[in-house]
DOZA-692095 format. One record per residue (C-alpha): residue number from 1; residue in three letters; x, y, z negated. Coordinates in nm, 3 decimals. Each point is the difference from the previous one (the first is absolute). Layout:
// residues N
[NUM; 'ALA'; [X; Y; Z]] ...
END
This chain:
// residues 484
[1; 'MET'; [0.000; 0.000; 0.000]] [2; 'LYS'; [0.144; 0.334; 0.102]] [3; 'ALA'; [0.012; 0.281; -0.251]] [4; 'GLY'; [-0.122; 0.351; 0.069]] [5; 'PRO'; [-0.322; 0.155; 0.135]] [6; 'LYS'; [-0.235; -0.223; 0.201]] [7; 'GLY'; [-0.151; 0.090; 0.335]] [8; 'GLN'; [-0.321; 0.196; 0.025]] [9; 'ILE'; [-0.318; -0.206; -0.028]] [10; 'LYS'; [-0.176; 0.007; 0.338]] [11; 'ALA'; [-0.285; -0.245; -0.062]] [12; 'ALA'; [-0.340; 0.140; -0.089]] [13; 'PRO'; [-0.127; -0.053; -0.355]] [14; 'LEU'; [-0.188; -0.324; -0.060]] [15; 'ASP'; [-0.376; 0.027; -0.040]] [16; 'PHE'; [-0.107; -0.131; -0.341]] [17; 'SER'; [-0.342; 0.168; 0.002]] [18; 'GLY'; [-0.183; -0.331; 0.008]] [19; 'MET'; [0.156; -0.123; -0.320]] [20; 'PRO'; [-0.183; 0.004; -0.336]] [21; 'ASP'; [0.014; 0.323; -0.199]] [22; 'ASP'; [0.060; -0.159; -0.341]] [23; 'ARG'; [0.363; -0.040; -0.108]] [24; 'ALA'; [0.002; -0.377; -0.040]] [25; 'GLY'; [-0.201; -0.077; 0.314]] [26; 'ARG'; [0.216; 0.229; 0.212]] [27; 'ARG'; [0.319; -0.173; -0.109]] [28; 'LEU'; [-0.144; -0.349; 0.037]] [29; 'ALA'; [-0.112; 0.080; 0.356]] [30; 'PHE'; [0.336; 0.151; 0.098]] [31; 'ILE'; [0.196; -0.298; -0.131]] [32; 'ALA'; [-0.226; -0.244; 0.184]] [33; 'ASP'; [0.007; 0.193; 0.330]] [34; 'TYR'; [0.360; 0.116; 0.023]] [35; 'LEU'; [0.247; -0.200; -0.212]] [36; 'LEU'; [0.189; -0.316; 0.084]] [37; 'VAL'; [0.174; -0.232; -0.246]] [38; 'PRO'; [0.369; 0.099; 0.001]] [39; 'LYS'; [0.150; -0.329; -0.126]] [40; 'GLY'; [-0.076; -0.328; -0.172]] [41; 'VAL'; [-0.327; -0.190; 0.042]] [42; 'GLY'; [-0.181; 0.129; 0.311]] [43; 'ALA'; [0.283; 0.230; 0.111]] [44; 'GLY'; [-0.099; 0.205; 0.305]] [45; 'GLN'; [-0.370; -0.076; -0.043]] [46; 'PRO'; [-0.266; 0.255; -0.106]] [47; 'VAL'; [-0.016; 0.046; -0.375]] [48; 'ARG'; [-0.288; -0.190; -0.153]] [49; 'LEU'; [-0.047; 0.124; -0.352]] [50; 'ARG'; [-0.090; -0.272; -0.248]] [51; 'GLU'; [-0.294; 0.054; -0.230]] [52; 'PHE'; [0.216; 0.083; -0.301]] [53; 'GLN'; [0.185; 0.267; 0.202]] [54; 'ARG'; [-0.328; 0.154; 0.113]] [55; 'ASP'; [-0.119; 0.000; -0.360]] [56; 'ILE'; [0.314; 0.185; -0.111]] [57; 'ILE'; [-0.039; 0.265; 0.271]] [58; 'THR'; [-0.371; 0.039; -0.070]] [59; 'GLY'; [0.061; 0.038; -0.373]] [60; 'ALA'; [0.306; 0.226; 0.015]] [61; 'PHE'; [-0.149; 0.235; 0.262]] [62; 'ALA'; [-0.345; 0.014; -0.158]] [63; 'PRO'; [-0.145; 0.350; -0.057]] [64; 'GLY'; [0.153; 0.176; -0.298]] [65; 'ILE'; [0.296; -0.239; -0.049]] [66; 'ARG'; [0.322; 0.189; -0.060]] [67; 'THR'; [0.224; -0.275; -0.143]] [68; 'GLY'; [0.009; -0.368; 0.091]] [69; 'LEU'; [0.202; -0.287; -0.141]] [70; 'VAL'; [0.021; -0.346; 0.155]] [71; 'SER'; [0.179; -0.263; -0.209]] [72; 'VAL'; [0.081; -0.310; 0.201]] [73; 'ALA'; [0.270; -0.265; 0.021]] [74; 'ARG'; [0.283; 0.008; 0.249]] [75; 'ALA'; [-0.041; -0.115; 0.361]] [76; 'ASN'; [-0.362; 0.114; 0.029]] [77; 'GLY'; [0.064; 0.264; 0.265]] [78; 'LYS'; [0.046; 0.306; -0.222]] [79; 'THR'; [0.250; 0.172; 0.229]] [80; 'GLY'; [-0.199; -0.086; 0.312]] [81; 'LEU'; [-0.319; 0.145; -0.148]] [82; 'ALA'; [0.187; 0.315; -0.107]] [83; 'ALA'; [0.138; 0.040; 0.353]] [84; 'MET'; [-0.346; -0.042; 0.157]] [85; 'LEU'; [-0.151; 0.262; -0.228]] [86; 'ALA'; [0.291; 0.236; 0.067]] [87; 'VAL'; [-0.043; -0.023; 0.379]] [88; 'ALA'; [-0.377; 0.037; -0.030]] [89; 'GLU'; [0.049; 0.315; -0.209]] [90; 'LEU'; [0.226; 0.147; 0.267]] [91; 'PHE'; [-0.260; -0.037; 0.274]] [92; 'VAL'; [-0.345; 0.009; -0.164]] [93; 'GLY'; [0.074; 0.170; -0.328]] [94; 'PRO'; [-0.072; 0.367; -0.071]] [95; 'PRO'; [0.169; 0.278; 0.203]] [96; 'SER'; [0.369; 0.042; -0.091]] [97; 'ALA'; [-0.006; -0.334; -0.180]] [98; 'GLU'; [0.308; -0.062; -0.210]] [99; 'VAL'; [0.083; -0.359; -0.092]] [100; 'LEU'; [0.267; -0.058; -0.262]] [101; 'VAL'; [0.128; -0.351; -0.066]] [102; 'VAL'; [0.180; -0.012; -0.335]] [103; 'ALA'; [0.208; -0.302; -0.098]] [104; 'SER'; [0.276; -0.086; -0.247]] [105; 'ASP'; [0.266; 0.131; 0.237]] [106; 'GLN'; [0.033; 0.138; 0.351]] [107; 'ARG'; [0.083; -0.341; 0.148]] [108; 'GLN'; [-0.321; -0.154; -0.137]] [109; 'ALA'; [-0.210; 0.297; 0.113]] [110; 'ASN'; [0.145; -0.035; 0.350]] [111; 'ILE'; [-0.138; -0.355; 0.027]] [112; 'THR'; [-0.354; 0.137; 0.020]] [113; 'LEU'; [0.117; 0.266; 0.247]] [114; 'ARG'; [0.152; -0.265; 0.228]] [115; 'MET'; [-0.315; -0.210; -0.009]] [116; 'ALA'; [-0.217; 0.302; 0.076]] [117; 'ARG'; [0.232; 0.095; 0.285]] [118; 'ARG'; [-0.024; -0.349; 0.146]] [119; 'MET'; [-0.381; 0.008; -0.013]] [120; 'ILE'; [0.004; 0.326; 0.194]] [121; 'GLU'; [0.253; -0.130; 0.253]] [122; 'LEU'; [-0.212; -0.310; 0.071]] [123; 'ASN'; [-0.291; 0.215; 0.120]] [124; 'PRO'; [0.095; 0.222; 0.297]] [125; 'GLU'; [-0.296; 0.232; -0.071]] [126; 'LEU'; [0.141; 0.074; -0.345]] [127; 'GLU'; [0.366; 0.002; 0.099]] [128; 'GLU'; [-0.039; 0.269; 0.267]] [129; 'ARG'; [-0.173; 0.228; -0.250]] [130; 'ALA'; [0.248; -0.034; -0.288]] [131; 'GLN'; [0.352; 0.129; -0.054]] [132; 'ILE'; [0.204; -0.265; -0.180]] [133; 'PHE'; [0.309; 0.123; -0.183]] [134; 'ALA'; [0.250; -0.199; -0.203]] [135; 'ASP'; [-0.146; 0.131; -0.327]] [136; 'ARG'; [-0.363; 0.089; 0.081]] [137; 'ILE'; [-0.287; -0.023; 0.248]] [138; 'VAL'; [-0.188; 0.303; 0.135]] [139; 'VAL'; [-0.325; 0.020; 0.198]] [140; 'PRO'; [0.003; 0.353; 0.151]] [141; 'HIS'; [-0.364; 0.001; 0.117]] [142; 'ASN'; [-0.129; 0.027; -0.356]] [143; 'ASP'; [0.325; 0.106; -0.170]] [144; 'SER'; [0.018; -0.317; -0.211]] [145; 'LEU'; [0.314; -0.136; -0.165]] [146; 'LEU'; [0.117; -0.331; -0.151]] [147; 'LEU'; [0.297; 0.033; -0.232]] [148; 'PRO'; [0.167; -0.270; -0.217]] [149; 'LEU'; [0.149; 0.121; -0.329]] [150; 'PRO'; [0.190; -0.153; -0.293]] [151; 'ALA'; [-0.172; -0.010; -0.339]] [152; 'GLU'; [0.185; 0.303; -0.131]] [153; 'PRO'; [-0.187; 0.297; -0.148]] [154; 'GLY'; [0.210; 0.254; 0.188]] [155; 'ALA'; [-0.084; -0.157; 0.338]] [156; 'LEU'; [-0.376; 0.031; -0.053]] [157; 'HIS'; [-0.047; 0.368; -0.077]] [158; 'GLY'; [-0.118; 0.237; 0.272]] [159; 'HIS'; [-0.223; -0.248; 0.186]] [160; 'ASP'; [-0.375; 0.000; 0.060]] [161; 'PRO'; [-0.091; -0.361; 0.080]] [162; 'SER'; [-0.337; -0.115; 0.124]] [163; 'LEU'; [0.115; -0.358; -0.067]] [164; 'LEU'; [0.276; -0.086; -0.244]] [165; 'ILE'; [0.092; -0.370; -0.007]] [166; 'VAL'; [0.208; -0.126; -0.293]] [167; 'ASP'; [0.172; -0.329; 0.083]] [168; 'GLU'; [0.068; -0.222; -0.306]] [169; 'LEU'; [-0.125; 0.229; -0.274]] [170; 'HIS'; [0.156; -0.222; -0.266]] [171; 'VAL'; [0.346; 0.149; 0.070]] [172; 'VAL'; [-0.122; 0.362; -0.007]] [173; 'THR'; [0.090; 0.203; -0.307]] [174; 'GLU'; [-0.230; 0.222; -0.201]] [175; 'ALA'; [0.175; 0.310; 0.135]] [176; 'THR'; [-0.047; -0.114; 0.359]] [177; 'TRP'; [-0.369; -0.074; -0.053]] [178; 'GLU'; [-0.045; 0.346; -0.150]] [179; 'ALA'; [0.164; 0.146; 0.311]] [180; 'VAL'; [-0.228; -0.214; 0.220]] [181; 'THR'; [-0.316; 0.119; -0.172]] [182; 'SER'; [0.120; 0.360; -0.004]] [183; 'VAL'; [0.011; 0.016; 0.382]] [184; 'SER'; [-0.321; -0.193; 0.066]] [185; 'GLY'; [-0.358; 0.126; -0.015]] [186; 'LYS'; [0.060; 0.335; 0.169]] [187; 'ARG'; [-0.229; -0.086; 0.291]] [188; 'PRO'; [-0.380; -0.043; 0.000]] [189; 'GLU'; [0.063; -0.369; 0.068]] [190; 'SER'; [0.327; -0.175; -0.079]] [191; 'LEU'; [0.103; -0.337; -0.140]] [192; 'THR'; [0.292; -0.128; -0.203]] [193; 'LEU'; [0.012; -0.377; 0.056]] [194; 'ALA'; [0.242; -0.225; -0.191]] [195; 'ILE'; [0.048; -0.360; 0.115]] [196; 'SER'; [0.216; -0.213; -0.226]] [197; 'THR'; [0.074; -0.328; -0.172]] [198; 'PRO'; [-0.031; 0.012; -0.381]] [199; 'SER'; [0.301; 0.117; -0.197]] [200; 'SER'; [0.219; -0.226; -0.212]] [201; 'SER'; [-0.095; 0.210; -0.301]] [202; 'PRO'; [-0.315; 0.181; -0.114]] [203; 'ASP'; [0.220; 0.296; -0.095]] [204; 'CYS'; [-0.053; 0.176; 0.333]] [205; 'ILE'; [-0.228; 0.246; 0.176]] [206; 'MET'; [-0.162; -0.279; 0.204]] [207; 'TRP'; [-0.133; -0.179; -0.309]] [208; 'ARG'; [-0.142; 0.324; -0.136]] [209; 'LEU'; [-0.180; 0.057; 0.330]] [210; 'VAL'; [-0.130; -0.359; 0.000]] [211; 'GLU'; [-0.141; 0.056; -0.348]] [212; 'HIS'; [-0.152; 0.328; 0.118]] [213; 'GLY'; [-0.164; -0.170; 0.297]] [214; 'ARG'; [-0.134; -0.288; -0.210]] [215; 'MET'; [-0.185; 0.249; -0.219]] [216; 'GLY'; [-0.222; 0.071; 0.300]] [217; 'ASP'; [-0.092; 0.351; -0.114]] [218; 'ASP'; [0.192; 0.202; 0.262]] [219; 'PRO'; [-0.206; 0.036; 0.321]] [220; 'ALA'; [0.301; 0.142; 0.184]] [221; 'PHE'; [0.217; -0.307; -0.073]] [222; 'TYR'; [-0.010; -0.325; 0.199]] [223; 'LEU'; [0.159; -0.318; -0.139]] [224; 'LYS'; [0.022; -0.336; 0.177]] [225; 'GLU'; [0.183; -0.288; -0.167]] [226; 'PHE'; [0.082; -0.341; 0.144]] [227; 'ALA'; [0.132; -0.228; -0.275]] [228; 'ALA'; [-0.018; -0.358; -0.120]] [229; 'PRO'; [-0.199; -0.056; -0.320]] [230; 'GLU'; [0.189; 0.028; -0.327]] [231; 'GLY'; [0.117; -0.333; -0.137]] [232; 'CYS'; [-0.034; -0.178; 0.333]] [233; 'ASP'; [0.229; -0.278; 0.119]] [234; 'ALA'; [0.261; 0.162; 0.225]] [235; 'ALA'; [0.000; -0.313; 0.219]] [236; 'ASP'; [-0.378; 0.013; 0.061]] [237; 'ARG'; [-0.045; 0.081; 0.367]] [238; 'GLU'; [-0.354; 0.121; -0.053]] [239; 'VAL'; [0.123; 0.287; -0.219]] [240; 'TRP'; [0.256; 0.081; 0.269]] [241; 'ARG'; [-0.295; 0.089; 0.223]] [242; 'ILE'; [-0.153; 0.223; -0.264]] [243; 'ALA'; [0.326; 0.195; -0.033]] [244; 'ASN'; [0.096; -0.001; 0.367]] [245; 'PRO'; [-0.276; 0.124; 0.230]] [246; 'ALA'; [0.228; -0.053; 0.301]] [247; 'LEU'; [-0.015; -0.373; -0.081]] [248; 'ALA'; [-0.375; -0.019; -0.068]] [249; 'CYS'; [-0.130; 0.213; 0.290]] [250; 'ASP'; [-0.113; -0.110; 0.344]] [251; 'GLU'; [0.308; -0.042; 0.221]] [252; 'PRO'; [0.244; 0.011; -0.296]] [253; 'PHE'; [0.341; 0.154; 0.055]] [254; 'LEU'; [0.163; -0.142; -0.313]] [255; 'ALA'; [0.129; -0.358; 0.002]] [256; 'GLU'; [-0.086; -0.230; -0.289]] [257; 'ASP'; [0.325; -0.195; 0.033]] [258; 'GLY'; [0.189; 0.329; -0.028]] [259; 'LEU'; [-0.169; 0.067; -0.333]] [260; 'GLU'; [0.086; -0.349; -0.118]] [261; 'ALA'; [0.364; 0.054; 0.095]] [262; 'ALA'; [-0.001; 0.325; -0.198]] [263; 'ARG'; [-0.156; -0.172; -0.302]] [264; 'ARG'; [0.274; -0.260; -0.002]] [265; 'THR'; [0.284; 0.251; 0.021]] [266; 'LEU'; [-0.124; 0.290; -0.215]] [267; 'ARG'; [-0.019; 0.007; -0.378]] [268; 'GLU'; [-0.365; -0.040; -0.098]] [269; 'PRO'; [-0.050; 0.353; -0.144]] [270; 'VAL'; [0.148; 0.148; 0.317]] [271; 'PHE'; [-0.224; -0.218; 0.217]] [272; 'ARG'; [-0.305; 0.108; -0.198]] [273; 'GLN'; [0.091; 0.367; 0.034]] [274; 'LEU'; [0.110; 0.010; 0.364]] [275; 'ARG'; [-0.212; -0.273; 0.159]] [276; 'LEU'; [-0.305; -0.028; -0.228]] [277; 'GLY'; [-0.040; 0.373; -0.065]] [278; 'GLN'; [-0.007; -0.044; -0.378]] [279; 'TRP'; [0.116; 0.236; -0.272]] [280; 'VAL'; [0.227; -0.224; -0.207]] [281; 'THR'; [0.258; 0.046; -0.271]] [282; 'GLY'; [0.334; -0.176; 0.013]] [283; 'VAL'; [0.044; 0.047; 0.374]] [284; 'ASP'; [0.370; 0.056; -0.056]] [285; 'ALA'; [0.033; -0.291; -0.245]] [286; 'TRP'; [0.287; -0.227; 0.088]] [287; 'LEU'; [-0.177; -0.333; -0.058]] [288; 'PRO'; [-0.359; -0.089; 0.090]] [289; 'TRP'; [-0.248; 0.003; -0.284]] [290; 'GLY'; [0.020; -0.324; -0.202]] [291; 'ALA'; [0.294; -0.146; 0.195]] [292; 'TRP'; [0.243; 0.020; -0.293]] [293; 'ASP'; [-0.248; -0.160; -0.245]] [294; 'ASP'; [-0.051; -0.290; 0.242]] [295; 'CYS'; [0.367; -0.098; -0.043]] [296; 'ARG'; [-0.025; -0.048; -0.377]] [297; 'ILE'; [0.075; -0.346; -0.144]] [298; 'GLU'; [0.065; -0.148; -0.345]] [299; 'ARG'; [0.373; -0.067; -0.013]] [300; 'LYS'; [0.274; 0.048; -0.256]] [301; 'VAL'; [0.353; 0.027; 0.134]] [302; 'SER'; [0.208; -0.268; -0.168]] [303; 'ALA'; [0.325; 0.057; -0.185]] [304; 'ARG'; [0.313; -0.009; 0.218]] [305; 'GLU'; [-0.209; 0.013; 0.319]] [306; 'ARG'; [0.182; 0.160; 0.294]] [307; 'VAL'; [-0.137; 0.353; 0.042]] [308; 'VAL'; [0.073; 0.342; 0.142]] [309; 'LEU'; [-0.041; 0.318; -0.206]] [310; 'ALA'; [-0.066; 0.349; 0.135]] [311; 'PHE'; [0.046; 0.321; -0.196]] [312; 'ASP'; [-0.157; 0.339; 0.082]] [313; 'GLY'; [0.099; 0.255; -0.261]] [314; 'SER'; [-0.084; 0.356; -0.094]] [315; 'ALA'; [0.252; 0.243; -0.136]] [316; 'SER'; [-0.237; 0.169; -0.242]] [317; 'GLY'; [-0.377; 0.019; -0.040]] [318; 'ASP'; [-0.130; -0.231; 0.271]] [319; 'SER'; [-0.043; -0.379; -0.028]] [320; 'THR'; [0.265; -0.269; 0.036]] [321; 'ALA'; [-0.065; -0.356; 0.116]] [322; 'LEU'; [0.181; -0.333; -0.008]] [323; 'VAL'; [-0.183; -0.255; 0.216]] [324; 'GLY'; [0.086; -0.364; 0.064]] [325; 'CYS'; [-0.071; -0.229; 0.293]] [326; 'THR'; [0.057; -0.374; 0.029]] [327; 'LEU'; [0.158; -0.123; 0.321]] [328; 'ASP'; [-0.336; -0.143; 0.109]] [329; 'GLY'; [-0.164; 0.341; -0.033]] [330; 'HIS'; [-0.163; 0.038; -0.343]] [331; 'LEU'; [0.018; 0.353; -0.149]] [332; 'TRP'; [-0.025; 0.113; -0.360]] [333; 'VAL'; [0.090; 0.302; -0.213]] [334; 'GLU'; [0.304; -0.064; -0.217]] [335; 'GLY'; [-0.001; 0.351; -0.142]] [336; 'LEU'; [-0.187; 0.326; 0.054]] [337; 'TRP'; [0.059; 0.326; -0.185]] [338; 'GLU'; [-0.262; 0.269; 0.066]] [339; 'ASN'; [-0.041; 0.354; -0.128]] [340; 'PRO'; [-0.299; 0.001; -0.237]] [341; 'GLY'; [-0.071; 0.363; 0.092]] [342; 'ASP'; [0.261; 0.165; -0.218]] [343; 'ALA'; [0.193; 0.279; 0.175]] [344; 'ARG'; [0.297; -0.073; -0.227]] [345; 'TRP'; [0.006; -0.374; 0.073]] [346; 'ARG'; [0.310; -0.149; 0.156]] [347; 'VAL'; [0.065; -0.351; 0.128]] [348; 'PRO'; [0.145; -0.209; -0.288]] [349; 'ARG'; [0.320; -0.097; 0.175]] [350; 'GLU'; [0.116; -0.230; -0.278]] [351; 'ASP'; [-0.324; -0.198; 0.023]] [352; 'VAL'; [0.039; -0.028; 0.376]] [353; 'ASP'; [0.360; -0.112; -0.035]] [354; 'ARG'; [-0.103; -0.264; -0.255]] [355; 'ALA'; [-0.281; -0.128; 0.223]] [356; 'VAL'; [0.243; -0.050; 0.290]] [357; 'ASP'; [0.237; -0.199; -0.219]] [358; 'ILE'; [-0.284; -0.215; -0.134]] [359; 'ALA'; [-0.122; -0.074; 0.353]] [360; 'PHE'; [0.345; -0.119; 0.106]] [361; 'THR'; [0.002; -0.229; -0.304]] [362; 'LYS'; [-0.354; -0.130; 0.055]] [363; 'TYR'; [0.017; -0.073; 0.375]] [364; 'ASP'; [0.250; -0.110; 0.260]] [365; 'VAL'; [0.022; 0.346; 0.158]] [366; 'VAL'; [0.119; -0.027; 0.357]] [367; 'GLU'; [0.003; 0.377; 0.045]] [368; 'LEU'; [-0.095; 0.326; -0.167]] [369; 'ALA'; [-0.079; 0.266; 0.263]] [370; 'CYS'; [0.004; 0.352; -0.146]] [371; 'ASP'; [-0.105; 0.338; 0.126]] [372; 'PRO'; [0.312; 0.197; -0.099]] [373; 'TRP'; [-0.154; 0.344; -0.051]] [374; 'GLY'; [0.066; 0.117; -0.356]] [375; 'TRP'; [0.129; -0.338; -0.123]] [376; 'ARG'; [0.343; -0.047; 0.156]] [377; 'SER'; [0.188; -0.034; -0.329]] [378; 'GLU'; [-0.243; -0.267; -0.127]] [379; 'ILE'; [0.015; -0.185; 0.333]] [380; 'GLU'; [0.379; -0.005; -0.019]] [381; 'GLN'; [-0.020; -0.145; -0.350]] [382; 'TRP'; [-0.251; -0.266; 0.109]] [383; 'ALA'; [0.233; -0.098; 0.283]] [384; 'LYS'; [0.292; -0.038; -0.241]] [385; 'ARG'; [-0.204; -0.209; -0.244]] [386; 'HIS'; [-0.190; -0.220; 0.245]] [387; 'GLY'; [0.220; -0.009; 0.308]] [388; 'GLU'; [0.053; 0.250; 0.281]] [389; 'ARG'; [-0.130; -0.249; 0.256]] [390; 'ARG'; [-0.330; -0.027; -0.181]] [391; 'VAL'; [-0.063; 0.373; -0.057]] [392; 'LEU'; [-0.037; 0.221; 0.304]] [393; 'GLU'; [-0.132; 0.346; 0.085]] [394; 'TRP'; [-0.319; 0.021; 0.207]] [395; 'ASN'; [-0.089; 0.355; 0.096]] [396; 'THR'; [-0.380; 0.017; 0.013]] [397; 'ALA'; [0.025; 0.335; 0.182]] [398; 'ASN'; [0.154; -0.175; 0.301]] [399; 'ALA'; [-0.293; -0.032; 0.240]] [400; 'ALA'; [0.190; -0.236; 0.233]] [401; 'ARG'; [0.019; -0.247; -0.288]] [402; 'MET'; [-0.325; 0.068; -0.182]] [403; 'ALA'; [-0.238; 0.003; 0.297]] [404; 'PRO'; [0.068; -0.362; 0.103]] [405; 'ALA'; [-0.009; -0.104; -0.366]] [406; 'THR'; [-0.332; 0.179; -0.047]] [407; 'ASP'; [-0.143; -0.171; 0.306]] [408; 'ARG'; [0.123; -0.339; -0.122]] [409; 'LEU'; [-0.189; 0.028; -0.329]] [410; 'TYR'; [-0.309; 0.139; 0.178]] [411; 'GLN'; [-0.008; -0.300; 0.233]] [412; 'ALA'; [0.063; -0.237; -0.289]] [413; 'VAL'; [-0.299; 0.145; -0.189]] [414; 'ALA'; [-0.218; -0.019; 0.312]] [415; 'THR'; [0.087; -0.367; 0.056]] [416; 'HIS'; [0.014; -0.097; -0.371]] [417; 'ALA'; [0.367; -0.095; 0.039]] [418; 'VAL'; [0.082; 0.190; -0.320]] [419; 'THR'; [-0.146; -0.054; -0.347]] [420; 'HIS'; [0.005; 0.191; -0.329]] [421; 'ASP'; [-0.119; -0.045; -0.358]] [422; 'GLY'; [-0.265; 0.275; 0.008]] [423; 'ASP'; [0.186; 0.244; -0.223]] [424; 'PRO'; [-0.234; 0.303; -0.015]] [425; 'ARG'; [0.293; 0.241; -0.012]] [426; 'MET'; [0.141; -0.117; 0.331]] [427; 'ALA'; [-0.352; -0.016; 0.146]] [428; 'ALA'; [-0.046; 0.367; -0.092]] [429; 'HIS'; [0.332; 0.099; 0.161]] [430; 'ILE'; [-0.092; -0.196; 0.314]] [431; 'ALA'; [-0.339; 0.173; 0.013]] [432; 'HIS'; [0.167; 0.341; -0.031]] [433; 'CYS'; [0.208; -0.056; 0.316]] [434; 'VAL'; [-0.098; 0.182; 0.317]] [435; 'ALA'; [0.142; -0.088; 0.340]] [436; 'LYS'; [0.241; 0.257; 0.140]] [437; 'PRO'; [0.069; -0.057; 0.373]] [438; 'THR'; [0.359; 0.047; 0.117]] [439; 'PRO'; [0.177; -0.082; 0.329]] [440; 'GLN'; [0.141; -0.309; -0.176]] [441; 'GLY'; [-0.341; -0.114; -0.123]] [442; 'ASP'; [-0.224; 0.062; -0.301]] [443; 'LEU'; [0.146; 0.092; -0.337]] [444; 'VAL'; [-0.184; 0.027; -0.329]] [445; 'SER'; [-0.025; 0.328; -0.184]] [446; 'LYS'; [-0.212; 0.181; -0.257]] [447; 'ASP'; [-0.324; 0.161; 0.112]] [448; 'LYS'; [0.165; 0.341; -0.037]] [449; 'LYS'; [0.320; 0.153; -0.127]] [450; 'GLY'; [0.010; 0.020; -0.379]] [451; 'SER'; [-0.292; -0.240; -0.040]] [452; 'PRO'; [-0.023; -0.171; -0.340]] [453; 'ARG'; [-0.105; -0.322; 0.177]] [454; 'LYS'; [0.316; -0.212; -0.022]] [455; 'ILE'; [0.117; -0.249; 0.262]] [456; 'ASP'; [0.341; -0.112; -0.136]] [457; 'ALA'; [-0.109; -0.360; -0.069]] [458; 'ALA'; [-0.134; -0.024; 0.356]] [459; 'VAL'; [0.327; 0.127; 0.145]] [460; 'ALA'; [0.194; -0.249; -0.212]] [461; 'ALA'; [-0.235; -0.279; 0.112]] [462; 'ILE'; [0.069; 0.084; 0.367]] [463; 'VAL'; [0.375; -0.018; -0.059]] [464; 'ALA'; [-0.023; -0.317; -0.211]] [465; 'TYR'; [-0.209; -0.183; 0.260]] [466; 'GLU'; [0.230; 0.112; 0.282]] [467; 'ARG'; [0.313; -0.122; -0.178]] [468; 'ALA'; [-0.165; -0.327; -0.107]] [469; 'ALA'; [-0.096; -0.067; 0.363]] [470; 'PHE'; [0.360; 0.072; 0.103]] [471; 'HIS'; [0.143; -0.252; -0.249]] [472; 'GLN'; [-0.264; -0.259; 0.083]] [473; 'VAL'; [0.099; 0.010; 0.369]] [474; 'ARG'; [0.366; -0.003; -0.097]] [475; 'ASN'; [-0.050; -0.313; -0.212]] [476; 'ARG'; [-0.177; -0.177; 0.284]] [477; 'LYS'; [0.291; 0.071; 0.233]] [478; 'ARG'; [0.242; -0.143; -0.259]] [479; 'VAL'; [-0.207; -0.318; -0.034]] [480; 'ARG'; [-0.007; -0.049; 0.377]] [481; 'SER'; [0.376; 0.061; 0.010]] [482; 'PHE'; [0.067; -0.264; -0.270]] [483; 'ALA'; [-0.233; -0.248; 0.173]] [484; 'SER'; [0.188; 0.033; 0.325]] 
END
């Protein structure tokens, strides 16, 4: 696409005089008569709006509606619907229509622009009457404009939109929403329409708007929610249809096997949020709900059993954990020292030191893996007392090491390859872990910086299981070597 001014429009204006006068009917007629599917199912064919899409347009563009919110799971055509409405506004909206598409960043906002551009290009009648620029679309006949913008307050001021589309409201901040509402409503008829999946947390502007819409006492507010029932079985394909209108409609454009593939690869809270349209807590939780409890067994580690120990220590007021793991993958807490809520509390280093010595006496310790931060002098002493080959440093801040170890324990929990004794302290630390994506893979972290919800026993469990798996494989290789 060449930059710079476009050529003068020579084609005569299109005649829309036969279209309905009401806002919703006018847009429905334009979409049916002029737009072609730009990609995916039915690409190149005339757009045939499904019933749920017609219902959204009819509800959002009903008389007196100023703000609309559609909450729906991913892959139900949100961007396509936004692009259709944007193009319709350009051609059959009010004089000097201004369409703003606001998304989390400029790249995301441009996705709707590109889809709208393609819809115009597919119809020669529309293409010869529009000027398509790299960053906007203009229809000179009625002085209308489509402009994508990032969700930044400064980018929104100074506009007068007739249609303002907010893509993925759940990532929009309070300040941005205030800027959105400050520029809308200047015209006799205008609409702010947000289309989004639910947020991972109710602490957001989208949840407050959902609550506002559910009250049902604001005649200028339109809310449409597509969501699976609370407490439903995430594997129930009937509830998938309730949450995903693109799957349940005539001529569906969402594949059931694609949803099943997503269910198998996403953590359940994430699947419920993104693909079932539910408001759930624990979306960022590292392990699926109940998965850790399912690995509990009654077992007491015997004296002198070969084990691995992992140590994750705090220098001052946080918690410190010493976790053991048998070579066949059974975890338990050997020692855990937690701040009881006293700002003056410090880790009792002598008690920790004593617990390490006792563990070496009680079990046949193959290895003690220690996070070195704040405990180097003690680690050096443990190595001198118990053997330098058996005490090593394991930096839990090293993502290249910790990500594969984290994934190993996750997979072991998912397949019940690991067991534990049900210690409620370790269960709490496991439950506190949230998944933090990195280029190396997921890591575990607290829910937020400075959180009182401790995870040290979970971190030590990840290291202990990783090192136990290493020594188990190593022993197998030795046995095969001796046999040969």
